[in-house]
N, C-alpha and C positions, 0 to 999 in steps of 0.2 A: 334562570341559565338560556344560553342563547343553541341557537342550532347545532353550531360543531362541538358543544358540550354535551348537548343531548345525544347526538350519533356516534360519538364515542361514547357515552356511558352506555349503550346498546350493547352497542360491539364486545366492550371489557364484559359485561354481564349480561345478556340477554335473558338468563332465566329470571334475574332479578328485574330486571327492566318491566318483563311481560307480567311476572305476578305481581307487581307494585301497581300497573295500569289495570289487574284485575280489580284490584280493592274496590274500584268504582261499581263493578255489578253487586247486586243482590242474589249472593248463592243460598242455595238449600242444604249444601253442602260444600263446600269451599274445594278447592282444586288442592292437591299434596306437593305437585310441581308442575311447571308450563310445557314442557317440551318433553312427549315420549318420543324417542329415536331408534326403539328396538327393532323397527321394520324398516330401517333407512335403506332407500332412499323413501320410502313412504313415511312420513311424519304427522304425528298427530299434537293439538295442542289441550292442556286441560282436561285430558280424558276422564279422569276419574272424578271429577266434578259432579254435581247436580244441579241445573239450574231452570229457569221456564223463561222463556223471550218473554210472551206478550206480561208477565206478573213486571219484567225490568220495563216496559216499553208504556205500561198503561197501570196497574193497579200500585206501584209503588209511589207514581206521582199524584194519583188520586189521594191516597193514601197520606201523601207527605207534603198536602196544601196545593195541588195544581187543579182541583177538581173543576174549579169553572174557568179554567185558562182554555181557550181555543186550541186545539189539537190539530184538526184539520181546516183546511179556508178551503173548501170545492169551487171553484171559479172556471166558469163555464160559458165562454164569449158565445160559442155556436147557441145556447140556448138562451143565453141573457142571463142568465142566473148566477148567484152566489151563496152557497149555504156555508153557514161555520158550526161545526162540532165540538166540544168541550170534551175534555179529558173523562169526565164522568159520564156523557153521555155514547161516549165510543167506547168504553167499556162496558157500558150496558150492551151494546149493540155486539160488540162481541163475544162477550160471555153468553148471549140469548143464542147466537146463530151455535157456538160453541157446542151446548147444553142440547141444542136440537143435532147437530151431525152425530153426538157422543150417543144420544137415544137411538140413532140409526145404526149403531153398531160401529162407527167410526174411531178407532182407537189409534192409541201411541204408535207410530211406525207406519200408518197406512197413510198412502197417497192420496191426494185430492187436484185435481188440476182445474186452476181457475183461469177463466175463459173471458177476462169481461174489460171493457174500455174504461176510461180516467173517471170512474164513480168512487164515492165513499165506499160503497158497500165492496169494493175489490179489495180497498186496504181491512176491511171488517171482516173479509173471507181470509184473508191472509193471515192476520192476529188471531182470528177463531181456530184458524187451525194451529198454531202455534201454542196455544194455549193448552189444547190438548194431547200435544204431541204429533200430532199430523204431520208430515212432509206435504208440504203444498209444490206444485210446478206449475208457475202462471205461462202462460200462453199468450203470444201479444195477440189482442184482439182483433179478429178479422183475416188473421190466417189463414191458407188455405186448408180445403178439408185434408188432402191428400197427408198436409205437415201436420196437422194436429193429429192425423191418425198415426202415425210413425211415434210420435209422442206419448198416444193413449198406449200404443203397444209396449213402448221402452217403461214407461213409469207404470204400468198397471194402475190405474187409479181404482178404488174404493167408490169414490163420488169425482163427478165434475160440477163446478158451481160454474154459472155462465151468465149471460145477459141476453135480451130478445135482439139488440142491436147498439153498434157505436156511431157518434155521428161525425160525420167529415164537411168541413164547408160545402154546403149546397147538395150534400146526399147525407141519406140514412144506409149504412152498411148492416144488413143482416146478417147477424149472428146464429141465430138457432138452424136456419137451412144448413150451414156451415158445418156446425154442431152433430146434427142429425146426419150428415152425409161421414163425417169423419166415423162416427161409431160404427155406421154401416161397415167402413172399410177396414176398421180396425179387427183383429182378432181377438183381443181381448174387450171385455165390455164392463163398463161402469155397473155397479149394483143400481145406482140413483144418479140425477142430475138436480140442479137447484136452478131455478130460471129467475132472474129479476128483469120483468116486466117494465121497460121504461115508458114513458107515454108516446113517445116517438112510433114506437112501433110493440103491438101482440102479436106474441110468437104462442105457434098451436104446439101444445103439451102432448108429450107421446103418455097415455095413460098406463098408470102403473110404475112407469120409469120417472118422469118428469114433474117439479114440484114446484108450485111457485112461490117465492121466497117468501113472503107475510106467512103465506099458510103453511109453509115448511115447519116455521117457528111459534107456529100457536101452540101456548101451553108449553114450551120447553122452560126446564126449570135451569138457572143459569149456571154455567160450569165453572167448576175451579181451575186452576194452575194444575197442571200434571209436570212434576219432576223430569228433566229427562237428562241421560247423560252427556256432558261435555262433548262426545264425540257423536253424538243426534245427529244426523241432518237435519237441519231446519227447514231445507228446501232444493231442489233440483232445480236448477236454470238450462235449458238448451241452448247451446251456442248453435249460431243459424248458420252453417255453413250452405255453399251454393250448390254443394252436388254432396251425394251418400246422407249416410246416417250422423244427425247431429249428435254433439255431443252434449252427454247430462255430466254439469258442473254441480258438483255434490258441496255444498257449503256448511261445514260443522257448527253446532250450534253456538260453544261457548266461546271459541275463537273470533266468531263473528260479531259477537255483542261487544266481546273487549277491544278488537283492533275497531270497530265501529264507533264505539263509547269514545277511546280517545281520538278517534280523528277529527270529532266533531269542533271541539277547542283547538286541538293544537293545529290542524291544518287548515280547518275553516275560519277558525277565530270567533265562534257564534259560544255566546252565553243561553243558559236555560231561560227561557221564556221569549226569548226572540224569533223572529219570523223566518223560515230559511226555504227556499224555493229551489227545488231542480225540474228545471223545464224539460222533462223527460217522459218516461211511459212507464207501468208499473208492470209491463211485459219484458222489459230491459234489466241490465243489472244496474243502473243509475237508478230507476225507479225502487228496487227492490232496497238498495243502500240509503237513496238517498232522501226518497220521497217518503219510503215507508219506515223504515227501522234506525237510522242513524239520529234523525232527528227527533223519536219518538223516543228512544233512549234516553237522548239528553235533553229532554225536558221543555224542547221548541215547538213552537207552531209551523206544521209543513203546510205549502201551497201544495194543492192538486190541479192541476191547469187542463182542462179539457179546449184545447184550440191549437193554434198555430201561430208562429211569428211572424205571418204576413196573412191576410186575408179575411182575418178572424177580429175587427172588420178589416183591420190596415195594418202596417209597418210601426205603429204605435201601441200594439197591444199588451206587450212586454212592461213597457212605463208605465201605462195604466196600471197595471196587477203591482208592480214596485211600489207606485205612490198609492193605491189605494190602500193596499194590506201592509204597506210600510215594512218591506223586506228588508233586512240587514245584510243576508249575503244569497248570491243567486248564482246558480250552476247551470249552465247550456252548452250546446253545442258549438263548433266555429260557425257550423253550416248553417245556423241560425242567425247567426249575424251577420252571416253574409248575402241571407237572404234580404234581411234588414237594411244593409247598406245597400244592396242593388237597388230595392225600391224607396227609398230614400237615402241618397247619397250624403246629402248636408244634413242630417238628421234632426230636421226642421220639427219633426211631430215629437221629437224630446221637451221641446220649449212649452208643451202644453199642459206638462207635468211635472210636480216637484218630486224629487226621484233622493232627496237628502239624505233619505235612510239607509241608501244602500251604502256600504264599505266597501264591498270587493265581489267583480263577477270572475267565475270559474270557468276555464274552460274544458272541455273535454271530449273525445269520443272520434276527432279526425285531429288531424296536425292543425296547429292552429297558425296559419300564414301571420307575419310580423305585418304587412298590412291591414290586414282583418284588427288585431291586435291592437295597435296603435289610432284605428279609426274610434274603438270603444273607448281605449283610453282618453284620448280627444273629445268626446261626446261626453261620456259619463264622468270622467275626472274622478277616477277611482281606479284603486291598482287592477289590473286584468291578468289574470293569472292561469296560465296555459299548466294543462298537469293531466297526468298521464297511467292510467293503467286500465287493466282488462275485466272481460266477465270471469275469468279464471281465477282475479284477484280480489275481486270484490270492494278493493277500498284500494288508493292513492298507492302508486311505487313511488313515482316522482311528483314532487311539487314543489314550492317556495310555503313554507309552514306559516302562515301569518299568524299563528296561535304562541307558537314558539318564538320566530325572530322575520320580521320583515326584510327578506335578504333582497339583496339588489337582482332587481329584473333582467334578462337578456332575450331579448328577443330570438324566437325561433325553439328557445328552450323549454320545456317544462319544468325547470333548475335542478334538484338536486334529489338522489335516492333519502327515501324517508326511515326512520329507525325500524328495522326490521329485514331491508331489503338492502343486499349487498352487491347491487349492479354491476356488472362488469361487460365489457365490448370484445368479442371475441374472433380471432380468424378461424376460418375453416377447420383447421385441427383443433380449436378450443383453447388455445393461448391468448392470453389478453393482449390487448392491441396496446399501441402507444396512443396517448392523448392528440386528439384531431385525424386519426386512421377510423374509415368507417369498416363498420363489421356488425357480427350478427350480437343484438341485445338479450344479454343472458343474467340471471340471477343465482347466486352461489346459494346451494341450499342450507339450511332448510330454508323453504318459504316461511314467515310469519303469521304467526294467528288471522285467522277468517279467509285464506286461502284456498283453495280448492285441494284436500288429500289426494283423490281418486276422483275417477270419474264413474257415473251410477251404472254398477254392474258392468264395468269394463277396465279393471284395472291393467291389464296387460296395454288395452289402447291410449290409456292415460301415462304408462310407463314408454311407448312406442311414439307417441305423440312430442311429449313434453321433457322427457327425462334421457333417452337412449342417445340423443345425436352430441350431448356435452355432457357426458359424464361428470356427477357433482354438482349439476346446475339443471334450472330451470329456462325452457328456450322459449322466447318470447315470441318470435316470429316476426320480430320486430327488427328494423337495421337501424344503426345511429353510431353515434359516436362521444365520446366523454371528453370536454376541455381541459386545459390544464388547472383551473377551478373546480375540477368534479362536477362541473355541470354537465348535465346529458341533453343528446339532440337527437331525437327520434326522426329519422328522414323518410322514410316507408317501411311497409312490409317488408321483409325478406325477399318475398316475391319480386317486389317492386325493385326492386335494387336492377339497372338492365346490365347489359355487357356490348358496350360500343366497340367494336373492332379492338376487344381487351380489355378496356378500361370501363371499371367499374362504379356506376353514373347513378347518384340518388335522384328519382322521380320528383322528389319532395324538395329536393335542393333546389329543379327547375320550377317546380309551381309556384315557391317563395318567389322566385326573378319576374315570375310571370304577373301574379297578384299583384305586385308592386307597382304594375301600368294602372293607371288612373283611370281609364276606360273599363279595366275588368274588374268585374265584380267578382267572380269564381271562377276557378279553371282545375284542369286537371290533365297531366300527362302520363302517358301511358309508353310504353315500349312494343313495338311491333316488330316483325320477324324480316329481317334484310338479309339477301343473299351474301352480298358482299360483306358488311359489318357484324352482321348476327344479329344486332337489333338496333332500331334508331327511333328516338323519342319522336311520339308527336303530341301538339296539344292542342286541347280543347277547350274556347274561350266564351264565358256567358259573360255578356257587358250590362253595364250598369243602366238602369230602366233612363229611358229619355236619352241617351246616346242615338247620336245619327250621322256619327263620322263613318268613312268610308270601311267595311271590313278588312279591305285588302292594306290601306293603312295602318292601321292597326297590327293585323297579323305582320305586316312587315317590322313596326318596331319591336314587336312583341320577341320578334327571331333575333332582332338586333340586340335586345335586353340581355335574352340568354347568352347570345356569343361575347359579348360586354363582359359579362358578370361571373360567366361559369369558364367560358373559352370555345373556341372551334373543336374541340377533343369532343364536346356535348354531341355535337352533329343534329344540332337542333334547326330544321330549315322550314318544317310544316306545322301548322296551328290550324283548326277549323273555326271559326265561331259558331256556336250552337244556342239554344232557346234555354237549352236545360241539359243538365247531365244525369245520369242515371242512379238513384241511392237505394239505400234500405230504407224502411221506415224509421229508422234512430240516426239516419243522416248521412252515413257512410256513404261514400262514392263506391260504385263498382268499378273498379278499375279492372280486374280479372277480368268479370263480361266483357268487357269494351275491349280489350287485349282479344279474345277469342273472336269476335266480331272483326276486329280489325283483320287477324290472320286468317278469316276465313273458314273458322272452326264451327260443328255443333256449338250451339248454346241451349242451355238448359237456363229457362227464364228460371232466376230465382226466389224462392217462395218468400224470401223478405224484403222485394223490392217495393217500390215505392207506388211504382205506374208502368207497368210492361210497356205501354207506347212509346217509351220514351228510346227503347232499344232501335224500335225502327227506325226512329227518327238521328240517332246514331249510326246506323246501318246506311240512311240515306245519306247524310253529310259526307259519308268516307266514300260513297260510290260516287258523287258528287264532284268530290275533290281528286276524284283518282289516286286515294291516301290506301296502302296495303293489301291484303293479297284479293278483299273482296271490291275493293275498290279499282283492280286492276295496277298498280304502280310496281313496278320491276324491282330488285334491289342491285 
């Protein structure tokens, strides 16, 4: 069946579609039905089932003949080491840690915070929690103490599992002092902590509270899998807002399993036994879904990469990993490819490696500008698939579903809505807009299995944040449009649609034009306050390595490009050349923070920022150019 047939089949019989998909999961007690809508608009999936995530990720594969297949490849260019762990070895490690946690009183429903870098023990900890029904909450390793404290108080964990340190190029990030400070700040105190001592940093342990990883597990009997109800939370993952209380996204167990299992073959087109690599971090949703759970559920080998796209040691490290480990399907963020393109514009480092195993590249996390997609297509010679989803959904909303049918690729579009998602573009009053018209992207309820049913202990906040603005829909917070063929275009966050003299314009569309300039490696466009027009756009340009042309020429050409391709209505007259853009650790550009700087507002440094010093560089560039309130420009 092709995509249209599969999608229409879901629309005609969603209950039958998801019950059929559920057959790929091993159930302790199968669900009697898929959707539970008694509390609409709060929906639940497979609620009366009983199941265990760890059994589906490990035990069934060991029993079914994959015991000696590699489950995890840990590739760390920072330490120069590669380690491979089979399914049987991983199962033994997980069952042992689960037994040690159970012996210390961790039971089904207890929360466990995991604060670890990209090491196999992070996956062992997640799966050990799943094995005994504990609810894990992974916090990105190296998060500042106040942010970790907020999550400790919200999740109220019985235990925290952490590492002594994380590794960045050229430096060691000491985790344990951050953890100690966070516990000191938090009102809630964990009963105990388990600390993985890495060779690069030995942490001091608090007597009576902290236990070394190996010592903690000595003598522990391997724990069996504990069945949990279908609606039992597998985990809590906090979205990283720049202000206020982070939102704890809840991921129910049964829907999570069904959706992720279905996605591996249908969307990513991989078979059990193949190598799948998502170059993300276990602290983000991509890491949860596509480093840990989905590849292991599907019986694949997953790559756990402790490195960067550039600098560990160079912009060819991705190609080495793909070649060395025979990666079939690769998933990363567009920002990673822009960094590689900036360092190696001609793709010369690719020539050193045979990446013939690679069948497709998937991009998500930031809008994939057409220039970056075309660069990747040209050099990799495989389909480059932009796809779109969110922490809240846990798996893709829109994609080119290679496992079902390879649809024509349209640059700038993450392709089409996937089964389970009825995507609409609405005006401010909640009415569907005609094709080609920019509006708020929303999804008709119910959301499919695997998506959030609520926020942790905050249902009223969930309703207000996602359901109230457009009754009957989930509000994504993104702006975009659908074309006549049903292809979706995500142009910006709703906040990034700017109003220039009454015209609603997408900053994403302007970025697309700027990224097409041959000297521009990466860019961002923000709207800043203007007394006459309300808002005007300002561009920030990062140039390719080795570009020696005068900046004024490149800026003039960039301004002309926007005028030619979008029109004078955009009022795009200013662009600044900068060395780098402020980003989160997952690669998202902090546009809203840049707007506040330009408008002269007080800026709280986001907890998720990769390097706070970049904000000072942006401020200095605005001042030097006389742009915005901080730079002294008048509207």
